[in-house]
C-alpha positions as CSV (number, residue, x, y, z in Angstrom):
1,M,118.1,66.2,241.2
2,L,121.5,66.4,239.7
3,V,120.8,63.3,237.6
4,G,117.6,64.9,236.3
5,L,119.3,68.1,235.4
6,K,122.1,66.2,233.6
7,N,119.5,64.2,231.6
8,K,117.7,67.4,230.5
9,L,121.0,69.0,229.5
10,C,121.9,65.9,227.4
11,A,118.5,66.0,225.7
12,V,119.0,69.7,224.9
13,I,122.4,69.0,223.4
14,R,121.1,66.0,221.4
15,W,118.2,68.1,219.9
16,S,120.6,71.0,219.1
17,M,123.0,68.6,217.3
18,L,120.1,67.2,215.3
19,G,119.0,70.6,214.4
20,L,122.4,71.6,213.2
21,L,122.8,68.3,211.3
22,G,119.4,68.8,209.7
23,G,120.2,72.4,208.7
24,A,123.6,71.2,207.3
25,I,121.9,68.5,205.2
26,L,119.3,70.9,203.9
27,G,121.9,73.5,203.1
28,C,123.9,70.9,201.2
29,T,120.9,69.7,199.3
30,T,119.8,73.2,198.3
31,G,123.4,74.3,197.6
32,N,123.7,71.5,195.0
33,A,120.6,72.6,193.2
34,P,121.2,74.9,190.2
35,P,119.5,78.3,190.1
36,A,116.1,78.2,188.4
37,P,116.1,79.6,184.9
38,A,114.9,83.2,184.9
39,S,112.9,82.7,181.7
40,A,110.9,79.5,181.2
41,A,107.4,80.5,180.0
42,S,106.4,79.1,176.6
43,S,104.4,81.2,174.1
44,S,102.6,78.1,172.9
45,Y,100.9,77.4,176.2
46,S,97.2,76.7,176.1
47,Y,95.0,76.7,179.2
48,L,93.6,73.2,179.9
49,I,90.3,72.8,181.7
50,G,90.2,71.1,185.1
51,P,87.8,70.0,187.9
52,G,86.2,73.1,189.5
53,D,86.4,75.2,186.4
54,V,83.1,76.8,185.1
55,V,82.6,76.7,181.4
56,N,80.0,78.9,179.5
57,I,78.6,76.9,176.6
58,V,77.0,79.0,173.8
59,V,75.1,77.2,171.1
60,W,74.4,79.5,168.1
61,R,70.7,80.0,167.4
62,N,69.9,77.6,170.3
63,P,69.6,79.7,173.5
64,E,67.8,76.9,175.3
65,L,71.0,74.8,175.0
66,S,73.3,77.6,176.1
67,M,74.4,77.7,179.7
68,S,77.2,77.8,182.3
69,V,78.1,74.5,183.8
70,P,80.7,73.4,186.4
71,V,83.3,70.8,185.7
72,R,82.7,68.0,188.1
73,P,85.4,66.5,190.4
74,D,85.6,63.6,187.9
75,G,86.5,66.0,185.1
76,K,83.2,65.7,183.2
77,I,80.4,68.1,182.4
78,A,76.7,67.6,181.8
79,A,74.4,69.9,179.7
80,P,71.2,69.7,177.8
81,L,71.5,66.8,175.3
82,V,75.1,66.3,176.5
83,E,75.7,63.8,179.3
84,D,78.9,62.9,181.1
85,L,81.3,64.5,178.5
86,E,85.0,64.5,179.4
87,A,86.2,68.1,179.8
88,M,89.4,67.8,182.0
89,G,92.6,68.2,180.1
90,K,91.0,69.8,177.0
91,D,91.3,73.4,175.9
92,A,88.1,75.4,175.2
93,T,88.2,74.9,171.4
94,T,88.6,71.1,171.7
95,L,85.7,70.9,174.2
96,A,83.5,73.0,171.8
97,R,84.1,70.6,169.0
98,D,83.3,67.6,171.2
99,I,80.0,69.3,172.2
100,E,79.2,69.9,168.6
101,Q,79.7,66.3,167.9
102,E,77.3,65.3,170.7
103,L,74.7,67.8,169.7
104,G,74.9,66.8,166.1
105,K,73.0,63.7,167.0
106,F,70.0,65.8,167.7
107,I,70.2,69.1,165.8
108,R,71.6,70.0,162.4
109,D,75.1,71.6,162.1
110,P,75.4,73.0,165.7
111,V,77.9,75.8,166.2
112,V,79.3,75.9,169.7
113,T,81.6,78.3,171.6
114,V,83.1,77.5,175.0
115,V,84.4,80.2,177.3
116,V,86.1,79.3,180.6
117,T,84.8,81.8,183.2
118,Q,86.3,80.4,186.5
119,F,89.8,79.0,186.5
120,V,91.2,76.1,188.6
121,G,93.0,74.0,186.0
122,P,94.0,70.3,186.1
123,Y,95.8,69.1,189.2
124,S,98.9,68.3,187.1
125,E,99.3,72.0,186.2
126,Q,98.6,73.7,189.5
127,I,101.3,75.5,191.4
128,R,101.8,74.2,195.0
129,V,103.5,76.1,197.8
130,V,104.4,74.3,201.0
131,G,106.4,75.1,204.1
132,E,107.0,78.5,205.6
133,A,104.7,80.6,203.4
134,G,102.2,83.0,204.9
135,R,99.3,80.9,203.4
136,P,100.6,77.6,201.9
137,Q,98.2,76.7,199.1
138,T,97.6,75.5,195.6
139,L,97.2,78.1,192.8
140,P,96.0,77.8,189.2
141,Y,98.9,78.2,186.7
142,K,98.7,81.3,184.5
143,Q,100.7,82.2,181.4
144,H,103.8,84.3,182.4
145,M,103.2,83.7,186.1
146,T,106.4,84.5,188.1
147,L,107.8,83.7,191.5
148,L,106.8,87.1,192.7
149,D,103.2,86.6,191.6
150,V,103.1,83.3,193.5
151,M,104.6,84.8,196.7
152,I,102.2,87.7,196.7
153,A,99.3,85.2,196.4
154,V,100.5,83.1,199.4
155,G,101.2,86.1,201.6
156,G,105.0,86.1,201.5
157,L,107.2,84.4,204.0
158,T,106.7,83.6,207.7
159,D,109.1,85.0,210.3
160,F,110.8,81.6,210.6
161,A,111.4,81.0,206.8
162,D,114.8,80.5,205.3
163,G,113.6,82.0,202.0
164,N,116.9,81.8,200.1
165,S,117.0,78.1,200.7
166,T,113.7,77.5,198.9
167,R,113.6,74.7,196.4
168,L,111.6,74.6,193.2
169,L,110.6,71.1,191.9
170,R,109.8,71.4,188.2
171,K,107.6,68.6,186.9
172,V,108.2,69.5,183.2
173,D,111.9,68.8,183.8
174,G,111.3,65.4,185.4
175,D,111.0,66.8,189.0
176,K,114.4,68.4,188.7
177,Q,115.2,70.6,191.7
178,Y,116.3,74.3,191.4
179,S,117.2,76.9,194.0
180,V,115.4,80.2,194.2
181,R,116.2,83.2,196.4
182,V,112.7,84.1,197.7
183,A,114.1,86.3,200.6
184,D,116.2,88.4,198.3
185,L,113.2,88.9,196.0
186,I,110.5,89.9,198.5
187,K,112.5,91.3,201.4
188,R,115.4,93.0,199.5
189,G,113.6,93.8,196.2
190,D,116.2,92.0,194.2
191,V,114.4,91.5,190.9
192,S,117.2,89.3,189.5
193,A,115.8,86.6,191.9
194,N,112.4,86.6,190.1
195,V,111.9,83.6,187.8
196,D,109.1,82.3,185.5
197,M,106.9,79.6,186.9
198,M,105.9,76.5,184.9
199,P,102.8,74.3,185.1
200,G,103.1,71.8,188.0
201,D,105.9,73.6,189.8
202,V,106.2,73.0,193.6
203,L,107.8,75.5,195.9
204,I,109.2,74.1,199.2
205,I,110.1,76.8,201.7
206,P,112.1,75.5,204.6
207,R,112.3,76.8,208.2
208,S,115.4,78.6,209.3
209,W,117.5,76.7,211.9
210,F,118.9,80.0,213.3
């Protein structure tokens, strides 16, 4: 019986040491990451169409060719007289010109307008939140989206989150890591901790070891 108790005690000590070591490693990694830039949004950003979006195609003076169509998982759309046209990664204006080119094979001087009515965006631009968020998920990027906007969308932090050790992986900077103070922002109302998000950002919210 004493041997069993001793083994259990040793196991508890080992797991405690591993937890402390893991927390120390995570703390060091996060501590070495520079703070995320407060302002990062670009005024030149244009929304790019992605799978799951819905686009409204309007062909002037040709209502029978006008309709709303979804962008398929392969990134293409199909409409009257237009089959398997690549839409993913294009802005609405570029897609409209491509549709005009396709329709020009059948009607004279088509004039097309494309309006995106449901937004998902390409996978490469989506914001991903993993770890100790209320609802970890993927969000479509929007111009001037901030860290606060993202945290509201994912339901804040769990009770076990170490919000101030959150890391931000920024794809546009070559997957560079930044530190962000999520707990200060949403629990203490410190607006100085709010930062702009960029397309493709990944937020990793760790669990607190204490």
